[in-house]
VOTORLO-62267 format. One record per residue (C-alpha): x, y, z. Coordinates in steps of 0.02 Angstrom, whole numbers, plus 50000, padded with zeros to 5 digits. Each point is the difference from the previous one (the first is absolute). Example, Ala and Ser with C-alpha at 12.3 -4.5 7.8 and 13.67 -1.06 7.14 Angstrom:
2
506154977550390500695017249967
% end
This chain:
696
472365026647277501775004850056499335011750129498904986850065501444986550016500925015250120498335000750113499584982650016501854996050016500805014650104501115001349874500835017349943501404990949891500144984549900501444988150058500524983549961498784988850086498325009049951499444989149903499954984750135499245014250107498605002249857499674982950006499634998450205499035016150008498784990549833499944984650129499735013550148498615007549927499004984049931500124996650180499165016650071498584996849880499764981350057500135004450180499265019649998498015001350046498945000349857498875013850087500675015149910500444994049794500675017650008501574994250062500254984149928499595006149843501465012050017501064986250067499644988449822500265014949897501755001550082500444980549990499185003049796501225013949972501684993150063499784983549933499945011849828501435010850073501274986850005500224999849808499805017649986501535001150102501094990049928499725008349856500325017650053501454991950105500734993949849500155019749931500365005450159501644989749984500555010449852499875017150084500854995550170501434997649919501675014949970499565008449844500115017349897498485010350023499374997349843500194982449981498885000350154498905012449928499764986249859499504987250128498815007950105498975006049849500114983049954499274994650161498565012249990499604995449800499994982250035498735002050154498945011549903500645018350112500325010149840498234996649886498844999050149499315016749967499514990649830498584987950104498345004649988499485002750189498195004350037500215004250177501115016049952499005016549930501135008149851500785013350122500684987150112500894990749842500745015049934500775003350175500494981550006500945003949832500645015550057500674993450138500824985549908500665010149872500835010550131500824985150088500664994149812500885015849975500954997350199500594985149920500975011249860500475011450129500434988250131501204990749857500785018449949500525003450189500914985950040500894999949823500565014250066500444997650163500814982649953500414997349833499664982649967500474993350160499254984450048498735003650142498824989450142498114999049991500065009850160501015014849927498655000149838498695001150134500465013950100500345008449835498274995049947498785001850149500755019550032499635003849830498174992850021499765007550180500315018849906499084996749845498375009949975498924999849846498545011149943498014992050019499205010749870498295007650043498594993249902498725012949924498435007850109501254997750171500055020150007501565000850026501334989749906502064998850081501274999149866501875002649992500635017149951500464996949822498184990649964499165014150040500505013949860499194985649890498165005450066498855015250018499645001350167498675012450067500945000650177501654995550047500684996850142501604998650085500274992150151501515002050141500825016349943501304999950121501645005850001501214984949979498754991649929499755009249861500935005749916501404986150058501465007050066501734998349948500814982850057501404993449947499734979149939501014989250127499854985349896499895007749829501255013049919499105010549839500414990649864499554984250097498005009850038500315003749802500074982649936498624995350116498895014249939499925008850133500435019250017501705005850097499855006350168500485016749961498515001949862498404991750105499665018150072500045006949807499024985649947498445003850130499945018349954499844994049823498814986250021498955016050146499905010749833499484987249871498544996650114499735016750064499945004349788498744985949974498194998949978499244998550178498565012750010500445001550187501654995850100499974996850195501724994750120499724993050158501535000750119499694991750163500475010550177500724987950109500844982549984499604992250182500635013050107501275007049863499545017549922500105000049811500565012349870499165002549860500674999549820500975015849940499294995949824498265005350068501015016950063500275002849810498404995249935499185013550117501005013549931499774996349802498054997950022498425000050095499994987050149498564999250117500584992150171498834988050097500664996550187498404990150072499464983649920498314998549905498404996650070499434983950027498834998949848501255004849882501024984250033498654988849971500394983949925498624990149889499974989550150499575013350125498715006549876499204984149997500054999550188499365018749995498674996449889499354983850097499935010050174498935012049931498714988849872498335004050044499184982050062498385002349934500634998449797498335002249940498924996149827500635018549934501844996150037499714982049894499145010049855501275012449989501504987149998498884988649849499835016849904501635003949989500604982549951498855001749866500695015849950501794990349995499424986349903501335004649860501435000050128500014984150061501905004350092499045010750109498634990650052501294985750054501015014550093498375005650089499444980550057501754998650080500095017350093498034994350043500574984550076501525007550095498895010650069498804989650077501514988650079500605014050065498165005450066499614983950078501745001450094499655014950063498444996850083499884997150171498554991350027500464983849908501614990649914499604996949840500514983749862501715009849979500484997150170499604984450011498134997750010500044989349826498444988750030498885012449952500294993749840498744985249983501244987049901501535003850135498874997250140499294983649927501754994649956500475003450172498554990750062500544983149911501945003750042499485002550187498354990750021500234984550101501855003650061500704995850112501205012650050501635002050078499915008250149501585010749981499385006349832498425007750082501495009350132500505006849847498245006149936499655005150190501155011749992500195006949799498664992149885501155006549839501524990450084498914983749973499395004449845501625004749949500854986450064498654984649975498915005149853501415009949894501514989050051500925014050004501724997550070501645013750042501584995649939500994995050162501695006550009501574987350038500154995250189501494997350086499214990550141498474987250018498375007849940498655001850113499024985349933501554988949998500355005750188498234995150045500124983249919501494995150091499295005050137498214992349996500964983949926501544997150144498395002850151498924987449927501354987749950500635002250176498144999050092499554987049884501444988850059499695005650198498294991049961500524983449952501504999850120498605005550160500815014250043498855015749960499855003950188501625005350014500885007249818501435009250085500944986250059500014992949824501365014749925501064988349895498734993149906499485016849948501585005949970500054985949903498605000549885500415020149977501764995149926499264988149898498665013249937501215012649973501144987149907498444997949871500045018949963500875003449828501125015050049501665005550053500955014650071500425010050137498285009250022499334979849996501124995750148499645016450106497854993749972500684982850053501085007150154498385009050029499154983950035501224989050083500985012950091501775002050037501394996650155499515016950097498225000649941498384989649995499214997049847498035000549935499654982950053500664998950160499075015650039498244990749927500444988250124500045011150141498495007449953499014983249984500674995750171499495014950077498295000049905499674981950044500364998150164498965016450053498514996449896499954982150003499364999849798501074986549913500545000749817498784984049910499615007049819500985007249863499735007449820498024994250022499595004049822498104998049915499435002049835501455001649837500935002450143500074983350066500554991649849502165001050043501034989450101500725011550136498295001750110499114989350157499094985849936498365007850079500215011949853498524995049871499835007249795498195006050054499745017950030499015005650168498345010049965499695014050095498195010550032499395015150083498405006149953499464984949902501225003549885501514988249969501674999949894501274986449996501725002250055501874994049998501535001650107501174994850108500334999550195501885001650055499684991750155498804996350128500404998450195498664988450116499724998850186499254987950097498445006049982500115004849813500325015649996501045005549855501245012949950500185004149847501755005349921500505010549852502004999149954500605018349947501804997649924499725020049943499855016250102498184999349989498665001350134498114997650032499045012050126498294996850070499495014449921500374993949821499084985250053498345010150039500195007849833500024984749896501885004449949500724984550087498794984549939500914983050023500314998250208498235005850034499324986949846501014988350042499755000850209498254997449921499914985449890501454991150105498604988750090499384993949831501814995649976500834991350155499634981550020498914996350163499324984750095498424999050068500924997650191501065014749962499565018250047499205014149881501365010149868500105016550075501175014649916500295011850153501615009049923500715003749811501755007249996501505002549871501584994150043501545007449951501334990249941500955014449909501565006350106500854994250162499275016150083498234999649943499774979250026498245002450101498354994349981498785016149982498104998150041498795005949876498484994950079499434992150181498604995950073500235004550175498114994250065500654982149957500784991050154501874996149950501585001050080500515015649902500095017250070499975012849878499725020050004499875012049851499065001649848499994982749926499214994350181497915001149932498965006450060500915016350064499515019649992501125004449842499434984849853498135008449985498724997749840498965009749931498755002950142501655004350116499584983350079501514988350051500464984149886500064985650072501214983949945498624991649903499295018549930501725000349928499884984249911497995004949938500745015349937501284993249899498674986649915499195017749955501455006749918500444983149904498075001749922500125015949955501685001549931499344984949900498355009349932500925014149946501244990049915498664992249907499275015149956501595008849926500375014350137501695001550006500415017950037501365006650095500534996050183499135009150148501745003250083500875010449835501285007450135500754984950089501784992449974499134984149905499265012449875501285012049980501864992150026499544980149976498714996049851500724994849859498655009449898500345018850074500855004349832498304995949912498755004750123498885014749950499165000950184499295017650052500415003250171499105015150029498514991049938500524983150102500045009850158498365011549976499084984649944500484990150179499585013450100498325002849948499594980649982
% end
């Protein structure tokens, strides 16, 4: 909850006005819930969750700060330690490991307890060190924090390996209590083992003895004694390893190895073992899966049943065999290059899951924004919108992309709405003062303060020696409207559930649109940021972009960018027209970059160069052309691109209903490898995906 507070209010520390800022931010979040489009309940659910947590946090923080006042007083270290432990105890940090937790395995519970136990012991060392350095002097919280954070940053603890892992990693002293078959010594480097003689600059030998540490001159003798103890142990075989280089620096083997070679027979190995020697259990499963026969027949099944019958008195072995067979099967299916399995997102093969998906997504409607997510990576759609998995956000010091987008959309909607009521839509660049006033009001509504927020504000409003983003936007408006003769007419045109909010065009409607292709229909919801129109009824659809993203005609052709072409396909159904007025004809879909002063511009995505317009445009966006081709290598027209987008919508929805959530077709793109919030949990096989797509 405290971390959430830092994320939402951009706080790295609490100050005297934290409660007032928290209350203001709660009001801000509630306003965002009321005004945000409802086409994507994923973001709305996150907003509501944040508001609920922050309301509870008000009480929790008041209680924490009551304790914190005791810690901020200057006091001796023993008194600080008692107050700190009392704080941890009252908030449940000292007995948390005793609470049942079904989400952790026994090994994870032991690991967490060892880390916790190590921290408690560090507190004792911390008290002893500070007492020896400062006695009973009263120190500040900053002093205690520096000592304690230094100790914690350098602390290590042992994580015991569990049985059947093959190799167990243990401290040297614990090895004396077991009987290993093979004992492996790693890092036999001179200067590391044995440790060299160095004089301790902080503690003399008498103080080291009080700490339970060896005197500095005894380190060599201690290492030698421990080494001979291990040699005299019960291990059947001893293996010593020494790295030859550390980066470009040659390393010297430990002199203990020379002594060892003088006393007993030693076999030197100068090359690495073969690859088969180094296989782990995971590698073994993959090797079995790669070489297993695809035509498992009755004979193999009979042999397995006979083996199971013979093991009837040993249920543990039967359970283990079932586990390994399942592991082999999953690896075998993953290694198959001709298809994707239920372990790679194709979950619809389970009848119960397919039935649930059919009911969940049977009638729709579907958000076009979500379908774009599915088009690029179906399993990302599954993680985000079906499992509702969310990445925990880090504390941002500036506006988040979502907040920045909502800010710009709100400013421009209010600006053009005011111009419409004043009858001044055709020349918006003449209303600079109005735009700046509306923007200032929107910025003042944000509950953020500080240097970074002021820099963000300056980017939009500019300064004495450079114009801001708002002025640059008006310059672009004047240039395009004057040259193209297309004028702003409709703003935030919503349809479907997105048509229920306040900041939207009056022509917005609560009913979704129905798209059709080859006799199949799907209901969709969405919102068109802006529609410009000329006197002939031709329209240009604009999508505001406040980030670094871009859209190319090739992405539209591949079905990866659906919003603009789908909105262009249904725009005539959304805009009201009188019988005497010209028919609506979409001729262009473009993004409007409103992120930085230097890049503020309109970027056409698709344009109908066959239409009779005042727009002159070249490049891949002008359709048809010799670059943007269909599967038969025929140039795609503007209308053909809209029809392709509708076809992709129908196909994507059908795949969702069938439960086909395989990994992305583009596993090497930055959107997958760098910017996906699920990349750490993704188990895609890049080689398999690449080969499959090449065959397709």
